[in-house]
C-alpha positions in Angstrom: 5.0 6.9 54.1 8.0 5.6 52.2 5.8 2.8 50.7 3.2 5.4 49.5 6.0 7.5 48.0 7.5 4.5 46.3 4.1 3.5 44.8 3.5 7.0 43.6 6.9 7.1 42.0 6.2 3.8 40.2 2.9 5.2 38.9 4.6 8.3 37.7 7.3 6.4 35.9 4.7 4.1 34.3 2.6 7.2 33.2 5.7 8.8 31.7 6.6 5.6 29.9 3.1 5.1 28.4 3.0 8.8 27.4 6.4 8.5 25.7 5.3 5.3 23.8 2.1 7.0 22.7 4.0 10.1 21.5 6.6 8.0 19.8 3.9 6.1 17.9 2.1 9.3 17.0 5.3 10.9 15.7 6.2 7.7 13.8 2.9 7.8 12.0 3.6 11.4 11.0 7.1 10.7 9.7 7.8 13.0 6.7 8.8 11.6 3.4 10.7 14.7 2.5 14.3 14.0 1.6 13.9 10.3 2.1 15.0 7.6 -0.4 11.8 6.3 -1.8 10.6 3.1 -3.5 7.1 2.7 -5.1 6.0 -0.9 -5.2 2.8 -1.9 -6.9 0.7 -4.9 -7.9 -1.6 -4.3 -10.8 -3.5 -6.8 -12.9 -5.0 -5.2 -15.9 -7.8 -7.3 -17.5 -8.0 -8.1 -21.1 -10.5 -5.4 -22.1 -10.6 -3.8 -25.5 -9.7 -0.1 -25.0 -12.5 0.9 -27.3 -14.9 -0.7 -24.8 -13.6 1.3 -21.9 -15.5 4.5 -21.3 -14.0 7.9 -20.4 -13.8 6.9 -16.7 -12.8 3.3 -16.1 -13.5 -0.3 -16.9 -12.8 -3.0 -14.2 -9.1 -2.7 -13.4 -8.2 -0.9 -16.6 -8.2 2.8 -17.5 -7.3 4.7 -20.6 -5.3 7.8 -19.8 -3.4 10.0 -22.2 -4.1 7.4 -24.9 -2.5 4.6 -22.8 -4.2 1.6 -21.4 -3.0 1.1 -17.8 -4.0 -0.9 -14.7 -5.7 1.3 -12.2 -3.1 0.7 -9.4 -0.3 1.1 -12.0 -1.6 4.5 -12.9 -1.6 5.7 -9.3 1.8 4.2 -8.8 3.1 6.2 -11.8 1.9 9.5 -10.3 3.5 8.8 -7.0 6.8 7.8 -8.6 6.8 10.9 -10.7 6.1 13.2 -7.8 8.5 11.6 -5.3 11.3 10.8 -7.9 11.4 7.4 -6.3 12.2 4.1 -8.0 9.4 1.8 -9.3 9.0 -1.9 -8.7 6.2 -4.0 -10.0 5.2 -7.2 -8.2 4.6 -10.0 -10.8 3.9 -13.7 -10.3 5.6 -16.5 -12.1 2.2 -17.9 -13.1 0.2 -15.2 -14.7 -3.3 -14.4 -13.5 -6.2 -14.9 -15.9 -6.9 -11.8 -18.1 -10.6 -12.3 -18.3 -12.6 -10.8 -15.5 -14.7 -13.8 -14.3 -11.8 -16.4 -14.4 -9.6 -13.8 -12.6 -12.0 -13.3 -9.7 -12.6 -17.0 -9.3 -8.8 -17.7 -9.4 -8.2 -15.0 -6.8 -11.0 -16.4 -4.6 -9.5 -19.9 -4.7 -6.1 -18.6 -4.0 -7.4 -16.9 -0.8 -9.4 -19.9 0.3 -6.3 -22.2 0.0 -3.9 -19.5 1.4 -1.7 -19.8 -1.6 1.4 -17.5 -1.6 2.3 -17.5 -5.3 5.9 -17.5 -6.5 7.1 -14.1 -7.6 8.8 -13.4 -10.9 11.1 -10.5 -10.0 13.4 -10.0 -7.0 14.1 -6.7 -5.3 17.8 -6.8 -4.4 18.3 -3.3 -2.9 15.5 -2.8 -0.3 18.1 -1.6 2.2 18.7 1.4 0.0 15.2 2.9 0.8 13.7 4.7 3.8 10.1 5.0 2.6 8.2 2.3 0.6 4.8 3.1 -1.0 3.0 -0.2 -1.6 -0.1 -0.3 -3.8 -2.6 -3.0 -4.6 -6.2 -3.6 -5.6 -8.6 -5.2 -3.1 -9.7 -8.7 -4.1 -12.5 -10.4 -2.1 -12.0 -7.8 0.7 -8.3 -8.5 1.0 -5.1 -7.5 -0.6 -4.1 -10.0 -3.3 -2.1 -13.1 -2.2 0.9 -11.9 -4.2 1.3 -9.2 -1.6 1.6 -11.9 1.1 4.4 -13.5 -1.0 6.1 -10.1 -1.2 6.0 -9.5 2.5 7.2 -13.1 3.0 10.4 -12.3 1.1 11.5 -9.0 2.6 12.2 -7.5 6.0 10.8 -3.9 6.5 12.3 -3.4 9.9 12.6 0.3 10.6 11.2 1.4 7.2 8.1 3.5 6.6 5.4 1.8 4.6 2.7 3.9 3.0 -0.1 1.8 1.5 -2.3 2.9 -1.4 -5.1 1.0 -3.0 -7.6 1.1 -5.9 -10.8 -0.6 -4.8 -14.4 -1.4 -5.8 -16.0 0.2 -2.7 -14.3 -1.5 0.3 -11.5 1.0 0.7 -8.5 -0.7 2.5 -10.9 -3.4 3.9 -8.6 -4.2 6.9 -5.5 -4.6 4.7 -3.5 -2.0 6.6 -4.0 -3.9 9.9 -2.9 -7.0 8.0 0.3 -5.3 6.8 1.0 -4.3 10.4 0.6 -7.9 11.5 3.0 -9.1 8.8 5.6 -6.3 9.3 5.4 -5.5 13.1 8.8 -3.7 13.1 7.9 -1.3 10.3 6.3 2.2 10.7 3.1 1.7 8.7 1.0 4.8 8.0 -2.6 4.3 8.7 -3.5 7.3 6.6 -2.9 5.7 3.3 -4.5 6.6 0.0 -7.7 4.7 -1.1 -9.2 5.6 -4.5 -12.3 3.9 -6.0 -11.5 2.4 -9.3 -14.5 4.2 -10.6 -12.7 7.5 -9.9 -9.2 6.7 -11.0 -9.5 8.1 -14.5 -11.1 11.3 -13.3 -9.3 14.5 -14.2 -9.0 15.5 -10.5 -7.4 12.2 -9.4 -3.8 13.3 -10.2 -4.3 16.5 -8.3 -5.8 14.6 -5.3 -2.7 12.3 -5.3 -0.3 15.2 -5.4 -2.1 17.0 -2.6 -1.9 13.8 -0.5 1.8 13.5 -1.2 2.4 17.1 -0.3 0.7 16.6 3.0 3.1 13.7 3.7 6.0 15.8 2.7 5.0 18.6 5.1 4.4 16.6 8.2 
């Protein structure tokens, strides 16, 4: 009888442990951004497109909004920064990417195939100051750009909350959130990131949609 009781006790302890882990992970993914020191990081590669050739919605990775020509991801990052009052940091590479569309996508494809982690131009010196880091990027060849791999190589996000956002051509996050989790296993990475089609970025409702998403994060 003692053996039976002992086994039952072990099973109960194991069940409590697994339940606690599940609840902790669920709560971690619902961590509120309200009152947290926030950084908005983005990688955006606007292409060399004449603004007069961009229609009222979007052209490739470029939009015209309020008479300004912006990269799609750059525009979303600017909305997040404004609403959160966070700091803004742009990921840039030492060697610039091609500005023309076709050379750019071929360059990005080769970079992926050769697993190149390009050198970055700017350094972030105060990551420890932030609790929450929004990280935005386009999707290139069904992956986040290799410049993001360079960024994650350089910094330790242990204990921080990472909130991904992307502008894409139809593939949404395309597995990139799982990849960020692999690269930063000790960070709290929200699976419920923001994915906006680049065809919708310049829509009048986009800013409202971003604000509603942020408000949901603040109220969790």
